Each structure stands twice: as C-alpha cells, then as structure tokens.
N, CA, C and O atoms as a printed pandas DataFrame, in Angstrom:
     atom_number atom_name residue_name chain_id  residue_number  x_coord  y_coord  z_coord
0              1         N          MET        A               1   23.205  100.747   79.677
1              2        CA          MET        A               1   23.387  100.196   80.996
2              3         C          MET        A               1   24.548   99.207   81.012
3              4         O          MET        A               1   25.329   99.186   81.964
4              5         N          LYS        A               2   24.662   98.435   80.027
5              6        CA          LYS        A               2   25.742   97.467   79.972
6              7         C          LYS        A               2   27.092   98.158   79.879
7              8         O          LYS        A               2   28.086   97.648   80.395
8              9         N          LYS        A               3   27.136   99.296   79.236
9             10        CA          LYS        A               3   28.381  100.027   79.109
10            11         C          LYS        A               3   28.893  100.483   80.468
11            12         O          LYS        A               3   30.096  100.431   80.727
12            13         N          THR        A               4   28.021  100.914   81.308
13            14        CA          THR        A               4   28.450  101.388   82.623
14            15         C          THR        A               4   28.963  100.248   83.484
15            16         O          THR        A               4   29.945  100.421   84.205
16            17         N          THR        A               5   28.348   99.130   83.428
17            18        CA          THR        A               5   28.833   97.999   84.220
18            19         C          THR        A               5   30.194   97.534   83.736
19            20         O          THR        A               5   31.039   97.144   84.542
20            21         N          LYS        A               6   30.413   97.572   82.442
21            22        CA          LYS        A               6   31.704   97.178   81.906
22            23         C          LYS        A               6   32.789   98.152   82.324
23            24         O          LYS        A               6   33.899   97.742   82.662
24            25         N          THR        A               7   32.482   99.409   82.303
25            26        CA          THR        A               7   33.488  100.396   82.690
26            27         C          THR        A               7   33.789  100.310   84.185
27            28         O          THR        A               7   34.936  100.484   84.597
28            29         N          THR        A               8   32.788  100.049   84.982
29            30        CA          THR        A               8   33.036   99.930   86.416
30            31         C          THR        A               8   33.869   98.693   86.713
31            32         O          THR        A               8   34.724   98.727   87.598
32            33         N          THR        A               9   33.642   97.632   86.013
33            34        CA          THR        A               9   34.453   96.433   86.240
34            35         C          THR        A               9   35.883   96.667   85.807
35            36         O          THR        A               9   36.814   96.145   86.422
36            37         N          LYS        A              10   36.064   97.434   84.771
37            38        CA          LYS        A              10   37.420   97.752   84.336
38            39         C          LYS        A              10   38.122   98.609   85.376
39            40         O          LYS        A              10   39.305   98.410   85.651
40            41         N          LYS        A              11   37.406   99.557   85.953
41            42        CA          LYS        A              11   37.979  100.428   86.965
42            43         C          LYS        A              11   38.361   99.630   88.216
43            44         O          LYS        A              11   39.441   99.832   88.770
44            45         N          THR        A              12   37.506   98.747   88.652
45            46        CA          THR        A              12   37.803   97.958   89.842
46            47         C          THR        A              12   38.943   96.996   89.583
47            48         O          THR        A              12   39.743   96.714   90.476
48            49         N          ALA        A              13   39.017   96.498   88.375
49            50        CA          ALA        A              13   40.120   95.598   88.029
50            51         C          ALA        A              13   41.433   96.357   88.045
51            52         O          ALA        A              13   42.458   95.790   88.423
52            53         N          ALA        A              14   41.435   97.606   87.652
53            54        CA          ALA        A              14   42.660   98.413   87.646
54            55         C          ALA        A              14   43.083   98.771   89.073
55            56         O          ALA        A              14   44.276   98.937   89.327
56            57         N          LYS        A              15   42.151   98.890   89.993
57            58        CA          LYS        A              15   42.453   99.260   91.369
58            59         C          LYS        A              15   43.087   98.121   92.166
59            60         O          LYS        A              15   43.763   98.364   93.165
60            61         N          LYS        A              16   42.880   96.922   91.742
61            62        CA          LYS        A              16   43.415   95.775   92.479
62            63         C          LYS        A              16   44.933   95.807   92.454
63            64         O          LYS        A              16   45.553   96.052   91.419
64            65         N          THR        A              17   45.502   95.561   93.590
65            66        CA          THR        A              17   46.962   95.514   93.666
66            67         C          THR        A              17   47.399   94.079   93.854
67            68         O          THR        A              17   46.708   93.265   94.467
68            69         N          THR        A              18   48.524   93.805   93.328
69            70        CA          THR        A              18   49.034   92.445   93.476
70            71         C          THR        A              18   49.756   92.321   94.803
71            72         O          THR        A              18   50.532   93.197   95.184
72            73         N          VAL        A              19   49.505   91.259   95.482
73            74        CA          VAL        A              19   50.140   90.989   96.762
74            75         C          VAL        A              19   51.199   89.926   96.542
75            76         O          VAL        A              19   50.920   88.826   96.067
76            77         N          LYS        A              20   52.426   90.288   96.902
77            78        CA          LYS        A              20   53.517   89.324   96.752
78            79         C          LYS        A              20   53.491   88.351   97.917
79            80         O          LYS        A              20   53.361   88.744   99.077
80            81         N          LYS        A              21   53.613   87.117   97.597
81            82        CA          LYS        A              21   53.667   86.108   98.644
82            83         C          LYS        A              21   55.072   86.056   99.227
83            84         O          LYS        A              21   56.066   86.042   98.502
84            85         N          VAL        A              22   55.129   86.029  100.535
85            86        CA          VAL        A              22   56.415   85.935  101.205
86            87         C          VAL        A              22   56.743   84.459  101.350
87            88         O          VAL        A              22   56.039   83.711  102.027
88            89         N          THR        A              23   57.802   84.066  100.714
89            90        CA          THR        A              23   58.195   82.663  100.802
90            91         C          THR        A              23   59.254   82.510  101.869
91            92         O          THR        A              23   60.220   83.272  101.918
92            93         N          LYS        A              24   59.071   81.545  102.702
93            94        CA          LYS        A              24   60.039   81.271  103.763
94            95         C          LYS        A              24   61.156   80.411  103.214
95            96         O          LYS        A              24   60.970   79.610  102.297
96            97         N          LYS        A              25   62.316   80.603  103.803
97            98        CA          LYS        A              25   63.447   79.763  103.408
98            99         C          LYS        A              25   63.182   78.348  103.884
99           100         O          LYS        A              25   62.537   78.160  104.916
100          101         N          PRO        A              26   63.650   77.375  103.179
101          102        CA          PRO        A              26   63.437   76.001  103.642
102          103         C          PRO        A              26   64.135   75.782  104.982
103          104         O          PRO        A              26   65.256   76.239  105.206
104          105         N          ALA        A              27   63.454   75.085  105.842
105          106        CA          ALA        A              27   64.000   74.826  107.174
106          107         C          ALA        A              27   65.262   73.992  107.063
107          108         O          ALA        A              27   65.285   72.956  106.398
108          109         N          GLY        A              28   66.294   74.451  107.711
109          110        CA          GLY        A              28   67.562   73.739  107.675
110          111         C          GLY        A              28   68.449   74.233  108.804
111          112         O          GLY        A              28   68.050   75.090  109.592
112          113         N          LYS        A              29   69.635   73.696  108.876
113          114        CA          LYS        A              29   70.554   74.107  109.930
114          115         C          LYS        A              29   71.144   75.467  109.604
115          116         O          LYS        A              29   71.401   75.793  108.445
116          117         N          ARG        A              30   71.356   76.264  110.667
117          118        CA          ARG        A              30   72.031   77.545  110.511
118          119         C          ARG        A              30   73.508   77.311  110.302
119          120         O          ARG        A              30   74.075   76.334  110.790
120          121         N          LYS        A              31   74.117   78.214  109.578
121          122        CA          LYS        A              31   75.558   78.133  109.407
122          123         C          LYS        A              31   76.210   78.690  110.662
123          124         O          LYS        A              31   75.844   79.781  111.098
124          125         N          PRO        A              32   77.160   77.982  111.256
125          126        CA          PRO        A              32   77.832   78.521  112.428
126          127         C          PRO        A              32   78.754   79.668  112.040
127          128         O          PRO        A              32   79.315   79.690  110.945
128          129         N          ASN        A              33   78.900   80.621  112.957
129          130        CA          ASN        A              33   79.784   81.747  112.729
130          131         C          ASN        A              33   81.222   81.246  112.769
131          132         O          ASN        A              33   81.604   80.533  113.698
132          133         N          ALA        A              34   82.009   81.605  111.789
133          134        CA          ALA        A              34   83.389   81.115  111.681
134          135         C          ALA        A              34   84.245   81.573  112.855
135          136         O          ALA        A              34   85.173   80.867  113.248
136          137         N          ALA        A              35   83.954   82.735  113.419
137          138        CA          ALA        A              35   84.742   83.240  114.548
138          139         C          ALA        A              35   84.581   82.347  115.780
139          140         O          ALA        A              35   85.529   82.173  116.545
140          141         N          PHE        A              36   83.398   81.787  115.974
141          142        CA          PHE        A              36   83.182   80.899  117.122
142          143         C          PHE        A              36   83.814   79.533  116.907
143          144         O          PHE        A              36   84.123   78.829  117.869
144          145         N          MET        A              37   84.006   79.159  115.654
145          146        CA          MET        A              37   84.514   77.829  115.364
146          147         C          MET        A              37   86.040   77.777  115.213
147          148         O          MET        A              37   86.605   76.702  115.009
148          149         N          ALA        A              38   86.698   78.916  115.311
149          150        CA          ALA        A              38   88.159   78.936  115.191
150          151         C          ALA        A              38   88.778   78.305  116.436
151          152         O          ALA        A              38   88.416   78.684  117.550
152          153         N          PRO        A              39   89.704   77.352  116.280
153          154        CA          PRO        A              39   90.331   76.730  117.442
154          155         C          PRO        A              39   91.215   77.737  118.194
155          156         O          PRO        A              39   92.035   78.434  117.596
156          157         N          LEU        A              40   91.029   77.793  119.505
157          158        CA          LEU        A              40   91.798   78.689  120.351
158          159         C          LEU        A              40   92.518   77.880  121.420
159          160         O          LEU        A              40   92.000   76.871  121.898
160          161         N          LYS        A              41   93.701   78.321  121.788
161          162        CA          LYS        A              41   94.493   77.608  122.779
162          163         C          LYS        A              41   94.139   78.127  124.175
163          164         O          LYS        A              41   94.222   79.330  124.425
164          165         N          PRO        A              42   93.745   77.235  125.082
165          166        CA          PRO        A              42   93.416   77.671  126.441
166          167         C          PRO        A              42   94.672   77.946  127.260
167          168         O          PRO        A              42   95.740   77.400  126.982
168          169         N          SER        A              43   94.530   78.801  128.274
169          170        CA          SER        A              43   95.634   79.072  129.186
170          171         C          SER        A              43   95.876   77.842  130.057
171          172         O          SER        A              43   95.109   76.881  130.008
172          173         N          ALA        A              44   96.940   77.874  130.849
173          174        CA          ALA        A              44   97.279   76.723  131.709
174          175         C          ALA        A              44   96.171   76.463  132.730
175          176         O          ALA        A              44   95.836   75.310  133.002
176          177         N          ALA        A              45   95.605   77.523  133.294
177          178        CA          ALA        A              45   94.538   77.369  134.288
178          179         C          ALA        A              45   93.287   76.756  133.657
179          180         O          ALA        A              45   92.652   75.882  134.247
180          181         N          LEU        A              46   92.943   77.213  132.473
181          182        CA          LEU        A              46   91.760   76.702  131.788
182          183         C          LEU        A              46   91.997   75.292  131.247
183          184         O          LEU        A              46   91.059   74.501  131.139
184          185         N          ALA        A              47   93.235   74.980  130.911
185          186        CA          ALA        A              47   93.575   73.658  130.367
186          187         C          ALA        A              47   93.346   72.550  131.389
187          188         O          ALA        A              47   93.164   71.394  131.006
188          189         N          GLU        A              48   93.351   72.879  132.687
189          190        CA          GLU        A              48   93.066   71.868  133.721
190          191         C          GLU        A              48   91.648   71.322  133.582
191          192         O          GLU        A              48   91.376   70.186  133.970
192          193         N          ILE        A              49   90.748   72.128  133.032
193          194        CA          ILE        A              49   89.352   71.718  132.900
194          195         C          ILE        A              49   89.056   71.190  131.504
195          196         O          ILE        A              49   88.457   70.124  131.358
196          197         N          VAL        A              50   89.471   71.929  130.473
197          198        CA          VAL        A              50   89.059   71.595  129.104
198          199         C          VAL        A              50   90.119   70.845  128.310
199          200         O          VAL        A              50   89.826   70.361  127.217
200          201         N          GLY        A              51   91.320   70.737  128.814
201          202        CA          GLY        A              51   92.391   70.079  128.079
202          203         C          GLY        A              51   93.289   71.105  127.403
203          204         O          GLY        A              51   92.910   72.266  127.245
204          205         N          ALA        A              52   94.476   70.673  127.006
205          206        CA          ALA        A              52   95.486   71.596  126.488
206          207         C          ALA        A              52   95.390   71.839  124.990
207          208         O          ALA        A              52   95.942   72.824  124.500
208          209         N          LYS        A              53   94.706   70.971  124.246
209          210        CA          LYS        A              53   94.689   71.159  122.798
210          211         C          LYS        A              53   93.689   72.254  122.407
211          212         O          LYS        A              53   92.697   72.460  123.106
212          213         N          PRO        A              54   93.942   72.955  121.295
213          214        CA          PRO        A              54   93.062   74.048  120.860
214          215         C          PRO        A              54   91.645   73.552  120.564
215          216         O          PRO        A              54   91.442   72.507  119.946
216          217         N          LEU        A              55   90.680   74.340  121.025
217          218        CA          LEU        A              55   89.259   74.028  120.841
218          219         C          LEU        A              55   88.511   75.283  120.406
219          220         O          LEU        A              55   88.957   76.394  120.693
220          221         N          PRO        A              56   87.369   75.121  119.709
221          222        CA          PRO        A              56   86.524   76.288  119.431
222          223         C          PRO        A              56   85.947   76.842  120.737
223          224         O          PRO        A              56   85.772   76.111  121.713
224          225         N          ARG        A              57   85.662   78.115  120.735
225          226        CA          ARG        A              57   85.132   78.798  121.928
226          227         C          ARG        A              57   83.858   78.118  122.438
227          228         O          ARG        A              57   83.651   78.014  123.647
228          229         N          THR        A              58   83.011   77.659  121.523
229          230        CA          THR        A              58   81.766   77.014  121.929
230          231         C          THR        A              58   82.027   75.729  122.713
231          232         O          THR        A              58   81.328   75.442  123.685
232          233         N          GLN        A              59   83.024   74.961  122.295
233          234        CA          GLN        A              59   83.351   73.714  122.986
234          235         C          GLN        A              59   83.980   73.984  124.352
235          236         O          GLN        A              59   83.765   73.224  125.296
236          237         N          VAL        A              60   84.749   75.053  124.457
237          238        CA          VAL        A              60   85.361   75.418  125.743
238          239         C          VAL        A              60   84.271   75.732  126.758
239          240         O          VAL        A              60   84.316   75.253  127.891
240          241         N          ILE        A              61   83.293   76.536  126.355
241          242        CA          ILE        A              61   82.192   76.898  127.253
242          243         C          ILE        A              61   81.368   75.665  127.600
243          244         O          ILE        A              61   80.936   75.515  128.743
244          245         N          LYS        A              62   81.147   74.787  126.640
245          246        CA          LYS        A              62   80.378   73.561  126.883
246          247         C          LYS        A              62   81.078   72.678  127.917
247          248         O          LYS        A              62   80.437   72.166  128.835
248          249         N          LYS        A              63   82.389   72.501  127.768
249          250        CA          LYS        A              63   83.140   71.673  128.721
250          251         C          LYS        A              63   83.187   72.318  130.102
251          252         O          LYS        A              63   83.169   71.628  131.121
252          253         N          LEU        A              64   83.247   73.634  130.123
253          254        CA          LEU        A              64   83.251   74.343  131.400
254          255         C          LEU        A              64   81.925   74.149  132.131
255          256         O          LEU        A              64   81.905   73.945  133.345
256          257         N          TRP        A              65   80.819   74.212  131.391
257          258        CA          TRP        A              65   79.519   73.969  132.014
258          259         C          TRP        A              65   79.386   72.523  132.502
259          260         O          TRP        A              65   78.779   72.278  133.545
260          261         N          LEU        A              66   79.939   71.577  131.768
261          262        CA          LEU        A              66   79.913   70.190  132.234
262          263         C          LEU        A              66   80.663   70.054  133.557
263          264         O          LEU        A              66   80.222   69.344  134.461
264          265         N          TYR        A              67   81.800   70.743  133.661
265          266        CA          TYR        A              67   82.591   70.731  134.896
266          267         C          TYR        A              67   81.795   71.361  136.045
267          268         O          TYR        A              67   81.779   70.832  137.157
268          269         N          ILE        A              68   81.146   72.475  135.775
269          270        CA          ILE        A              68   80.367   73.174  136.813
270          271         C          ILE        A              68   79.226   72.299  137.304
271          272         O          ILE        A              68   78.998   72.205  138.510
272          273         N          LYS        A              69   78.515   71.666  136.402
273          274        CA          LYS        A              69   77.390   70.812  136.804
274          275         C          LYS        A              69   77.852   69.534  137.491
275          276         O          LYS        A              69   77.202   69.059  138.422
276          277         N          LYS        A              70   78.973   68.976  137.038
277          278        CA          LYS        A              70   79.498   67.752  137.636
278          279         C          LYS        A              70   79.912   67.984  139.092
279          280         O          LYS        A              70   79.695   67.128  139.950
280          281         N          HIS        A              71   80.511   69.150  139.362
281          282        CA          HIS        A              71   80.981   69.468  140.712
282          283         C          HIS        A              71   79.976   70.284  141.525
283          284         O          HIS        A              71   80.298   70.768  142.610
284          285         N          ASN        A              72   78.753   70.435  140.996
285          286        CA          ASN        A              72   77.660   71.114  141.687
286          287         C          ASN        A              72   78.080   72.516  142.146
287          288         O          ASN        A              72   77.941   72.857  143.321
288          289         N          LEU        A              73   78.589   73.318  141.218
289          290        CA          LEU        A              73   79.087   74.650  141.538
290          291         C          LEU        A              73   78.098   75.762  141.195
291          292         O          LEU        A              73   78.397   76.938  141.399
292          293         N          GLN        A              74   76.932   75.403  140.681
293          294        CA          GLN        A              74   75.917   76.402  140.370
294          295         C          GLN        A              74   75.133   76.707  141.636
295          296         O          GLN        A              74   74.737   75.795  142.363
296          297         N          ASP        A              75   74.907   78.002  141.902
297          298        CA          ASP        A              75   74.172   78.423  143.097
298          299         C          ASP        A              75   72.733   77.917  142.996
299          300         O          ASP        A              75   72.052   78.228  142.018
300          301         N          PRO        A              76   72.246   77.143  143.979
301          302        CA          PRO        A              76   70.887   76.585  143.873
302          303         C          PRO        A              76   69.790   77.651  143.936
303          304         O          PRO        A              76   68.724   77.463  143.350
304          305         N          LYS        A              77   70.029   78.761  144.633
305          306        CA          LYS        A              77   69.007   79.809  144.746
306          307         C          LYS        A              77   68.971   80.699  143.509
307          308         O          LYS        A              77   67.897   81.055  143.024
308          309         N          ASN        A              78   70.152   81.056  143.001
309          310        CA          ASN        A              78   70.245   81.890  141.803
310          311         C          ASN        A              78   71.118   81.151  140.798
311          312         O          ASN        A              78   72.345   81.222  140.856
312          313         N          LYS        A              79   70.481   80.451  139.888
313          314        CA          LYS        A              79   71.202   79.569  138.959
314          315         C          LYS        A              79   72.134   80.323  138.008
315          316         O          LYS        A              79   72.942   79.700  137.318
316          317         N          ARG        A              80   72.033   81.651  137.962
317          318        CA          ARG        A              80   72.920   82.431  137.096
318          319         C          ARG        A              80   74.301   82.606  137.711
319          320         O          ARG        A              80   75.236   83.020  137.026
320          321         N          ASN        A              81   74.435   82.300  138.972
321          322        CA          ASN        A              81   75.715   82.469  139.654
322          323         C          ASN        A              81   76.460   81.147  139.760
323          324         O          ASN        A              81   75.859   80.093  139.967
324          325         N          ILE        A              82   77.780   81.222  139.615
325          326        CA          ILE        A              82   78.645   80.051  139.717
326          327         C          ILE        A              82   79.581   80.275  140.890
327          328         O          ILE        A              82   80.249   81.304  140.982
328          329         N          LYS        A              83   79.621   79.293  141.790
329          330        CA          LYS        A              83   80.539   79.348  142.925
330          331         C          LYS        A              83   81.855   78.717  142.480
331          332         O          LYS        A              83   81.877   77.585  141.998
332          333         N          ALA        A              84   82.924   79.440  142.641
333          334        CA          ALA        A              84   84.217   78.970  142.138
334          335         C          ALA        A              84   84.903   78.064  143.156
335          336         O          ALA        A              84   84.942   78.367  144.349
336          337         N          ASP        A              85   85.448   76.939  142.662
337          338        CA          ASP        A              85   86.328   76.113  143.492
338          339         C          ASP        A              85   87.754   76.604  143.239
339          340         O          ASP        A              85   87.944   77.635  142.594
340          341         N          GLU        A              86   88.746   75.887  143.733
341          342        CA          GLU        A              86   90.139   76.345  143.617
342          343         C          GLU        A              86   90.597   76.457  142.159
343          344         O          GLU        A              86   91.326   77.386  141.812
344          345         N          ILE        A              87   90.183   75.532  141.317
345          346        CA          ILE        A              87   90.581   75.576  139.913
346          347         C          ILE        A              87   89.920   76.761  139.208
347          348         O          ILE        A              87   90.569   77.471  138.441
348          349         N          LEU        A              88   88.628   76.972  139.468
349          350        CA          LEU        A              88   87.913   78.067  138.814
350          351         C          LEU        A              88   88.349   79.436  139.325
351          352         O          LEU        A              88   88.265   80.415  138.584
352          353         N          LYS        A              89   88.809   79.532  140.566
353          354        CA          LYS        A              89   89.278   80.821  141.087
354          355         C          LYS        A              89   90.459   81.339  140.280
355          356         O          LYS        A              89   90.615   82.549  140.119
356          357         N          ASN        A              90   91.298   80.430  139.767
357          358        CA          ASN        A              90   92.412   80.853  138.915
358          359         C          ASN        A              90   91.905   81.465  137.609
359          360         O          ASN        A              90   92.505   82.407  137.090
360          361         N          ILE        A              91   90.827   80.946  137.091
361          362        CA          ILE        A              91   90.250   81.456  135.849
362          363         C          ILE        A              91   89.464   82.737  136.106
363          364         O          ILE        A              91   89.484   83.654  135.285
364          365         N          PHE        A              92   88.770   82.805  137.245
365          366        CA          PHE        A              92   87.895   83.929  137.575
366          367         C          PHE        A              92   88.609   85.059  138.313
367          368         O          PHE        A              92   87.958   85.892  138.943
368          369         N          LYS        A              93   89.922   85.095  138.243
369          370        CA          LYS        A              93   90.741   86.141  138.880
370          371         C          LYS        A              93   90.499   86.242  140.385
371          372         O          LYS        A              93   90.439   87.342  140.936
372          373         N          GLY        A              94   90.360   85.102  141.042
373          374        CA          GLY        A              94   90.230   85.061  142.491
374          375         C          GLY        A              94   88.837   85.303  143.038
375          376         O          GLY        A              94   88.655   85.277  144.255
376          377         N          LYS        A              95   87.849   85.537  142.190
377          378        CA          LYS        A              95   86.482   85.791  142.652
378          379         C          LYS        A              95   85.839   84.487  143.110
379          380         O          LYS        A              95   86.025   83.440  142.490
380          381         N          ALA        A              96   85.081   84.564  144.203
381          382        CA          ALA        A              96   84.424   83.371  144.738
382          383         C          ALA        A              96   83.121   83.074  144.009
383          384         O          ALA        A              96   82.783   81.908  143.807
384          385         N          VAL        A              97   82.378   84.115  143.609
385          386        CA          VAL        A              97   81.105   83.944  142.911
386          387         C          VAL        A              97   81.121   84.829  141.667
387          388         O          VAL        A              97   81.503   85.999  141.718
388          389         N          VAL        A              98   80.695   84.236  140.545
389          390        CA          VAL        A              98   80.688   84.939  139.265
390          391         C          VAL        A              98   79.370   84.636  138.571
391          392         O          VAL        A              98   78.884   83.507  138.639
392          393         N          SER        A              99   78.779   85.631  137.899
393          394        CA          SER        A              99   77.573   85.352  137.112
394          395         C          SER        A              99   77.988   84.626  135.833
395          396         O          SER        A              99   79.139   84.709  135.404
396          397         N          MET        A             100   77.046   83.922  135.237
397          398        CA          MET        A             100   77.387   83.144  134.043
398          399         C          MET        A             100   77.796   84.048  132.878
399          400         O          MET        A             100   78.559   83.621  132.013
400          401         N          PHE        A             101   77.303   85.285  132.841
401          402        CA          PHE        A             101   77.687   86.207  131.778
402          403         C          PHE        A             101   79.112   86.705  132.005
403          404         O          PHE        A             101   79.889   86.844  131.061
404          405         N          GLU        A             102   79.441   86.968  133.252
405          406        CA          GLU        A             102   80.799   87.389  133.580
406          407         C          GLU        A             102   81.777   86.233  133.379
407          408         O          GLU        A             102   82.930   86.447  133.003
408          409         N          MET        A             103   81.314   85.015  133.628
409          410        CA          MET        A             103   82.151   83.836  133.431
410          411         C          MET        A             103   82.615   83.746  131.978
411          412         O          MET        A             103   83.794   83.506  131.717
412          413         N          THR        A             104   81.704   83.933  131.044
413          414        CA          THR        A             104   82.052   83.865  129.625
414          415         C          THR        A             104   83.075   84.933  129.271
415          416         O          THR        A             104   84.005   84.677  128.507
416          417         N          LYS        A             105   82.908   86.117  129.819
417          418        CA          LYS        A             105   83.842   87.212  129.575
418          419         C          LYS        A             105   85.236   86.870  130.109
419          420         O          LYS        A             105   86.239   87.120  129.440
420          421         N          LEU        A             106   85.294   86.301  131.308
421          422        CA          LEU        A             106   86.582   85.945  131.912
422          423         C          LEU        A             106   87.242   84.773  131.182
423          424         O          LEU        A             106   88.465   84.731  131.051
424          425         N          VAL        A             107   86.445   83.837  130.714
425          426        CA          VAL        A             107   86.997   82.685  129.987
426          427         C          VAL        A             107   87.573   83.131  128.651
427          428         O          VAL        A             107   88.603   82.612  128.222
428          429         N          ASN        A             108   86.928   84.083  127.989
429          430        CA          ASN        A             108   87.426   84.574  126.704
430          431         C          ASN        A             108   88.828   85.179  126.839
431          432         O          ASN        A             108   89.637   85.109  125.914
432          433         N          LYS        A             109   89.097   85.767  127.993
433          434        CA          LYS        A             109   90.438   86.328  128.229
434          435         C          LYS        A             109   91.487   85.244  128.429
435          436         O          LYS        A             109   92.684   85.509  128.319
436          437         N          GLN        A             110   91.043   84.023  128.724
437          438        CA          GLN        A             110   91.947   82.903  128.943
438          439         C          GLN        A             110   92.261   82.141  127.642
439          440         O          GLN        A             110   93.015   81.168  127.666
440          441         N          LEU        A             111   91.696   82.572  126.528
441          442        CA          LEU        A             111   91.878   81.906  125.235
442          443         C          LEU        A             111   92.740   82.770  124.316
443          444         O          LEU        A             111   92.564   83.987  124.247
444          445         N          THR        A             112   93.665   82.133  123.618
445          446        CA          THR        A             112   94.507   82.842  122.646
446          447         C          THR        A             112   94.462   82.133  121.297
447          448         O          THR        A             112   94.247   80.924  121.209
448          449         N          ALA        A             113   94.669   82.917  120.265
449          450        CA          ALA        A             113   94.622   82.356  118.906
450          451         C          ALA        A             113   95.803   81.541  118.542
451          452         O          ALA        A             113   95.874   81.020  117.428
C-alpha cells in the first residue's frame, strides 16, 4: 500500500508545471521619442504665436493650445473644434473652423527641419 501512494505522489509531482512570474518594469518616466524632440523652425505665420526660434513639435502644439485657450477660440459646444482668428487662418489655410486633429496636421506642415 505504501508503494502505491509513493508512486502516485511521484506522478503528481511530475505533472506540476512551473509558472513563471511576470515581473513588471520599475515605474519610471517614459523615454520621449527623439523625432518629437527635434527642434523645428516654424513658418512666419506660426512664428507670430510660438516665436521664431526652433522648438520641438510638442512645445509648438503646447504653445498653440495656450494661445487658443487664452483667446477663447475653442468651440464651447464641441470642444474638438477650434475657431480661427486672423492669425490662425493663415496657419489653417483660410479655414474658419478646424478640428483639433486637423489642426495638428496643418501645423506640422508649417514646421521645417
């Protein structure tokens, strides 16, 4: 009787699988993408808002949003839309209203390496 219990314990021990523990990376800051951090020169129209010296794309968008909020150009009913004033119309190719996603696309065309 003891022999059978020993063999069964050996069999069950062989069936056990090892489970690997998933270790998380230590919490820390993400590395910024180098392409976003490259300084780009704004066009003359964009320089009226963000300044003439080269800035990373992220800073250009940040300054543009500060300008939009300062001049209350965000549509109150649909916050995704930006109403262009005279300065922004030069950047937005004459459009009066632009979505925030289209705004980023149009601003990228105003930046050169």
